[in-house]
N, C-alpha and C positions, 0 to 999 in steps of 0.2 A: 636661525635657531641658536640660542646662546645658553649653554648648560654646562655645569661643572660635574655632571653625573656621567660616569663612564658607562653605566648600565642603562642605555636608552631603550625606549619602547620603539623598536624598529620593525619593519615589515618582514614577513616570513621569507620572501626571496632574499633579502639582505642577510638574514640569519643564516640561510643556506650557503650564501656566498662566503660569509665569515668562517663557517665551519669548514668549507672546502679549502680555505686559505691555510688551515692548520696552524703551524707555528710561524708563519711568515709575518713577523711583527711589522715590518715596514709597510706591507700592503694593508695590514689591519689599521695602522695609524692613518694611512692615507684615506681609508674608507671612513674612519671616524671623523677626520677633519672635514669631510664633505657634509657631515651632519652637525658641524659646528663645535666639535669637541677637539680642542687642540692638545698637543703633546703636554703642554704645561698643565692642563686640566687632568689629563690621565696620570701624570706624575704625582700630583697632589692626592688623587684618589688612591693610587697604589701605595704611597707612603702611609696613608691612613690605614689601608688594609694591612700593611706590614706592622704598623703600630698595634693594631687590634690582635694580630697573630702573636706578637710578643707579649701582649697583655694576657692572652689566653694561655700561652706557654708558661708564663710566670705563675699564674694561678694553678696550673696543673702541676708544676714542679713543687709548689708549696704543699699541694694536696698529697703528692707522692711522699714528701718528707714526713708529713703528719702520719701517713699510713706506715711508713718505715719505722718511725719512732714507736708507734703503737705495737707493731709486731715485735720489736725488740723487748718490749715489756710484757709480752704475752706469756702466760704461765699455764695455759690450758693444755688439752690433749690433741685437738684437731689441728695439726700443723698444715695439713693439706689445704685447708681453707685459708690459712694465713699466706701460704704460698700463692694461692689464686688471687688474693687481694693485691699482693705486691706485683704479680705478673700483669694484672689488669692496669695497675698504675704505670708500670713500665711501658706497656703498649700504648697507653694514652699519651704518655710523655713523648714517646718516639713519634707518634703521629703529629703532635704539636710542633716538635722540632723540625719535622719535614715541611710543615706548612710555613714555618718561619723562614726556612731556607728558600723555599719557592717564592715567597712574597718579596724577599730581599732581591732575588734574581730578577723579578719583574720590575722592581724599582730601578735597578741598574740598567736594564734594557731600555726602558723609555727615557731615562736620564741621558744615556749615551746618545740616543737618537735626537733628543731635544737639543743638547749642547752642540752636536755636530751641525744640525740645521741652523741653529742660532748663529754660530760662528761663520758658516757659509754665507748667510744672509747679510752679515755685516758688510760684505763686499758690494752689496747692491745699493747701499745708501749713496745719495748724491749730496745730501746735506751733512757736512762734517760735524756739526754740533749734535745732530741727532745720532749720527754714527758713534760719536764719542760717548754719548749718554747710554746708548744701547750696549756698547762694549763694557762700560762700567757696571751696568746692571747684570750683564752676563758674568763678569768676574765675581761680583758679589754673590750671585746665585750659585755659582760653582763652588765658592768658598763655603757657603752654608751647606750645600749638598755634600761636599767632601767631609765636613765635620759630622753630618748626619750618618753617612754611610760607614764612616770609620767606627762610630759608636755602635751601629747595628752589627757590623762584622765582628767587633770585639765581643759583644754579648753572645752572638751566635756561635763563635768559636769555643766558648766556654760550655756550650750545651753538650757537646759530644763527649768530653771527658766525664761529665756528670752522668750521662747516659751509660757510658761504658762501665763506670763504677757501679751504677745501679743494676745493670744487667748481670754483672759478676755476682752480686749478692743474691739476686733472684735465682740465678742458676745454682748457686751454692745451696740455697735453701731447698730447691727442687730435689736435689740429690742427697740431702742430709736432713730429712724431716725428723729432727730430734731436738732435745733440750740443749745439747752442746752446740748445735748450729745456731740456735737463738742466742746463746751466750756469746758466740763468736760475732754475730751481727751486732750485738749490744756493744761490744768493744770497739766497733767501727762506726758507731752512731755519730760521734763527734766529727769524724772526717767527712761523712756524707752531709751532715748539717752545715759545716763550714763551706763546703763546695757549693751547695745549693743556695746558701745565703749570699755568697759572692756572686753567683749567677743572677740572682734576683736583683741585687744592687746594680749590676751592669745593665740589666734589662730596664730597670727604672730609669737609669740615665739615658738609655736609648729611646725609651718612650717619651721622655721629656724633650729630648732633642727633636724627635719627630713632631711633637706638638709645636715647637718653636718654628720648625721649617714650614709646616702647614700654615701657620699664622703669617709668616713672612711672605709666602707665596700667594696668600689670599688678599694681601694688602694691594691696593691699586698702585701701579707704577707711577713714579713722580714724572 
């Protein structure tokens, strides 16, 4: 069986086995390899999932910014509803942030396992030319991966300061449902806008890097 899809249609007994394995990734990888899914395939799949998670987070933070700006311009009387809107946006942003972190961790886990295995198997070659070619391919892949994971981590680290700032303003509005609270938020609009814009730029860079990595891993080896 030859498949690049990590989500195989497998038998119920195997599903139960995988569930029993829990978080034991090494056993999981070994089981998947028996079904023709190599760590390389899983890495590509997980990078794609991480890319999707960052895309979703980027769109959510853009939505949160729009709602925040709308609330700062609000001049009605029902501020409870405005608080609820911002609280919902914060909760959704937090959930997206947690998904991004989880997806990046998944990428790191399989990448570490792949590179360790690849490096170990270099010692099994008897043909020096093939060994040299494989070593060069490993070095190239590791360099591409390092660039990818650095951009992912850079973008992810900017999420939490934005979330903290957003949470502060949501809490402030919760306990100060009046016009002066809205005016105070309005004065801080530029700061939030700049932070989220910077975050979105870094996420776009990370998403583009993920696309490049997936493309390079999908090309047949020379």
